[in-house]
N, C-alpha and C positions, 0 to 999 in steps of 0.2 A: 246520809248519802241520798241523792235524788233518785227517785224511782225511774226506771226506764223499761222499755220493752224487753231488753235483754235480761235484766235482773229485777223483776217486778217486786220481789220480796226483799230486796237488798242483797248484799253479799255476806255470806257466812264462810269463815275460813278456819282452818286448823293450823296452828303454829307448832311445828315440830322442832324448830331451831331455837336460837337464842331468844330470850324474852323481848329484846329490842326489835326483833323482826315483826312483832305483832303491832308495834306502835303506828307505823304509817297506815295500814289498813284501818285500824281503829280511828285514827285521826280523820278518816274520810267516811266514818259512820258504819263501817263493817262490824259485824259480830265476830269476835275471834275467840276460839277455844284454845287454851294453852294445853298442849299434850306434854305430860311429864315423862320425858324420854331420857335415857342415859345410854352410854355405850355398853356393848355386851360385856359381861363379866364385871360389871360395875367399874370399868376403867382399869381393872387389874390386867396389865399387859401380858404377863406370863399365862394367866388363866385364859385370857382372850385368845392367845396363840394356840393354847392346847385345844380349846373349843374349835378353832379354825382348822386344826389338824384332823379333826374328826371327819372333815369332808373327804371325798374320795380322790384325793391327790395320789396318783400312782407312784410319785417320787418320794412320798413321805412315809416313814416307818409305821405311823399309825393309820394314815389314810390309805396306804397300799392294800391292807387286808379288806378294808371297806370297799375299795374300788373292785377288788377281785370278787367279793360277795355280790356287789351290785351287778357286775358283768355276768356272773353265774345265773342270777335271777333273770336278767334280760335274755340270755341264751336259752334258758329253759322255756321261757314264754315263746320265743321265736321258733323253737323246735316242736312245740306242742301242735298237735293236729286234731283240734276238736271237731267232732262230727255229730250232727243231729241224727239220732237213731230212732227216735220215737216221739210222738206228741200224743198226749192223752189228757183227760181231765185230771186236775190236781188231786182229786180224791182217789184216783187209781195210782198215781205216782207216789202219793204220800198217804198210805193207808190209815195212819193215825189222825188224819184230818177229819174231824167230826162234821156232822151236818150243819149246825149253826155255829161254826168256828171259822174265824178269819186269822190268818197269819200276817204279821206286819213287820216292817223293818225296825231295827233297833232293839233295845232291851225291853223286858217286861214293863208294861205301863197300863194304867187304867184310862178309860175314856175321858174322865175329867181332866187328866194331865196331858192329854195328847194335843199336839199343835194343830192348827187349822188345816194344813195340807194333808196330814195323816187322817184327820177326821173326814175330810172330803174324800180321800181314797177309800176309806172304809164304807162311807155312805154309798159311794159308787159301786163298790163290790156287793153291798146288800141289794141295791137296785138291779145289778147284773144277775144276781142269783134269783131275783123275783121274790125275795122275802118281804119286801115293802114296795108300795106303789109310788111313794113320793120321797124326796130327800128329807122332808120333815118327819115322816113316819119312820124312816131309816134311823135318823138321829135319835128319835124317841126310843127305838128298840135298843140302840147302843146305850143310851143313858139309863135305861131300866135294867141293864145287865142281861138282856135276852141273847146277846151274842157273846161267845167266848173268844177272847183274844189271846194270842201267843206269839212269841218272836219267831220269825222265819227260821233263824239259825238253829233253833231247838228241833227242827224237823228236816234239816238238811236242805232247806230252801233258801232262796235269795230274794230279798225285797229291797232293791236300791231306793235311796231317798225316802219317799213316803210310800214305797211299794207295798202292795197287799196281795195275798194269795187267798182265793176263795175256792171251794170245792169244784166248781165247774170250769174254772179258768184253765186254758190249755197249758200244759207243762211238758218239759222234756222228761221222759219216763225211765231213763236207765239209771245213771249214777248221780246226776245233778238235777236240781229242780229249779230252773230259772225261768223267768217270764219269756215267752216266745216273742211277744210284741208289747213293749212298754208304752207305746203310743207316740214316741218321739223318733222311732226308727222305722225303717221299712223292710219287709221281708226280702 
């Protein structure tokens, strides 16, 4: 396929349908990846219908209880009246949060196995706390094991995505401990 300004690296496609669908793009020089797809329930009509009934169809004997349960959850969320009653440093809201300890989203994990965004969030928290002066120094502290890591949920806190809680970060101080400002929203 001739290069153009629109597709300087050529066309790359994924074929989810019949194998014959990949032929024409390939004939014009496209790279085509064949996706091995099959219908739900491996084509078993009865099993497929049973799986479909698990949806929240209020007219279906299986879907109706699911629809009621889903509606109950939505109603509870809409009736809730959350209120901010206090903001304090995380170390006050979470007394078990130690001095050189950072709480993170997700399950227990070591520095070596953390993804880039989580490492970046932890480095940012170390800089925020003043425990290191540069991102490189913060990463070295992490790698040497000078910082203790623990999952947020073990301390009643929330760390969405690559969220991190450090001792000085502002937290809600009554029953929940969630970030006051994640950086993507405004007060």
